[in-house]
Every structure is written in structure tokens, then in C-alpha cells.
N, C-alpha and C positions, 0 to 999 in steps of 0.2 A: 481482406481485413489488413490493416496496416500494422506495422510492428509497434510493440509496446515497450518503452524503455523501463528497465527494472535493474536495481543493483543486485550484486551477487547475493547479499544478505536477503533481499526480498525474494529472489528466486529460490533460495534454500528454504525460506519460510513456506512458500507455496508448495514446494516439493514435499516438505514435511507434513503439511496439512493434507495433501493428496494421499500420501502413504497412510496416514492415520484413517482417513475416510475409507480407503480401500481395504485395509487390514483389520480395523477395529470396528468402526461405525457400521459399515455395510454388513459384515457378518452378524453383528448384534441385532440389527433391525430385521434381518432375515429370520433369525431365531425368534424374535418377538412376534413376527407375522405367523410363523409356524405354531407358536404356542397359542396365539389368539384364534387361529383356525381350529385348533384342537378343542376349543371351548364350545364349538357347535355353530349355532345360527349367527351368520356374519352380518345380517341386516341390522341388528341392534347391538353390535359388539363395538364398544368405544375403544377398547384396546387395539382391535384390528384396524379401525379407522385411524387412530393416532399413529400406529406403526406404519401404515401405508403412506400417510402424510409425511412422516419422518423419512421414509424411503425415497419419496419423491424429492424432498429437499436434498438429501445426500447425493442422489444421482444427478440432480441439477448442478450442485456445487462441484461434483467431480468433473462434469462436462465443462463447466465454466473455467475451472483451474487448468484443465488440459488444454483448452483453447487459448488461455492466456500464456501458458508456457510454450505452446507451439508458435505463438506470434511474438514471443519475448525477444528483445534485444538486450542481452545481459551486459551491463556495463560495470566494470570494476574501477571505482574511483581511484584506487592506488596506482593504476596504470595510466591515468590521464596525465597529459602534459599540455594543459591549455594556456600555459604561460601567464597564470594569474587571472584568467578570465573566468567568470562565473558560468558554469555549464552544468548539465545534469550530473548528479553525483557529488558535486562540490559541497564542501562545508564552508559556510559563510558567516563571519562574525560581523554583526551590524550594530551601529550606534543610532539610537533614536535621537535626532537632532533637537527635538523639543524637550525631552525629559532627561537625556543623557544616559538612559538605560542601554546596556549592552546585552544583546541576545545572539545566540548561535543557532543556525539552522542548516540542515543538510537537505538538498533538493533531491527528492526520490520519486519513484513511481506512485501512482494513485493507491495501489493496494498496500503499500508499506508506510504511507503517511501516518504520523502520530505526533501531533503538536506537543504533547506532554514530554515526548522524548526528543524534541527538537528536529523532527523530520517533517518537512512540508512537501506536499504534492507538487509536481512540476506544473500542474495546471492551476495552482492556487495564485491569488493576486500577488502574494509576496514573491513567489518564484518567478512569475512572469515579469515582475518589475526588476528582478535581479539578473536574469539571464542576459549575458553579454556585457555585464558591467565588470569593472576592474577595481582593485584595491584603491581606495581614495575617492572613487566616484560617489556621487549622491544620487538617490532615486526617490521617487514618490510612489508610495503604495496606496492604491485606492482600496481602503478597507471599509467594512460595513459601518464602523464608528467614525468614519471621516478619513481624509487623506493624511498620511503620516510620511514624514521625510526621514530617510535613513542615509547614513554614510557607510560604505563598505569598508570595514577596518582590516579584514584579512580574508583571504581565500585559500582554503586547503583542500587537498585531494587525499582523503584517508578512508 
């Protein structure tokens, strides 16, 4: 499996979720299974079935996070010196050339993307159009609503 780029913040979020799953959620579901077993007949026990299903989800998520963290290439945007080039982890200020609207996005890993917080996945159309650009460059983003042209107004590593 290839390495997965992730910011320091994204790695910390995954580690925090993993810790919660192992120390809170896993013990709680084990207790729920034990209580459901104590009720007797398991063949018609909805609580037991629900708890086992929840256990499967938790164990699957633990394996998924551990796999991602073992293949993670953690990148700290503050230590980047890409000389103004848009790279993974960069925060980019864009101007929509048609409307004049200015937006700011940080290019992050898939697990930490959240458009409402201005974080776009490195695999998104916006990020793919921006990677390699410099301040002052223009680029066309092929979005579901049609092509949009943007100018890169600023590139920061924070």
C-alpha cells in the first residue's frame, strides 16, 4: 500500500479517534454484549444483534485507522518551504475571476477534508487544479456546476 499524505492536525484527529474507540467504545460494546447474553436466548435478542453489529463496526474502524496511520506520511505545513508553490498542506487564497469572490482553502488529506472549514482533499478537482501553481497564476477548475476560473492570490504554509 502506498503512503497517504496527512497533515499533523489530521494525524492527531485519527489518533484521538483511535484512542476513543479502544478505550471507550470497545469496552462499552463488550459490556453491552455481556448484558445481552445474560438475558438468555440469543436467537431473538435484538440487543445482542445490535451490540454485535456495533462491535463489528468498531473493530473495522480500528483496523482502518491503524492501517492509515501506519501508511501515513505526516506533513507539517509550517515546515514547508515550497517558495510560493501550491503543494499539499498549503493554504491558498483564490479569487473567482467571474464573480470576484475570494475564498481560502487548505489542501489536506482525504480523511481531514471539510469544505465548511475551508479544507479540501488533495484528490478534489480544486486541489488538483491548484497543485503546482504559484501566486498570480490562473487555473480552471472543472466543477460539477461547470468550469470556474480562479486566480491564486496568496499561498501560505501554516
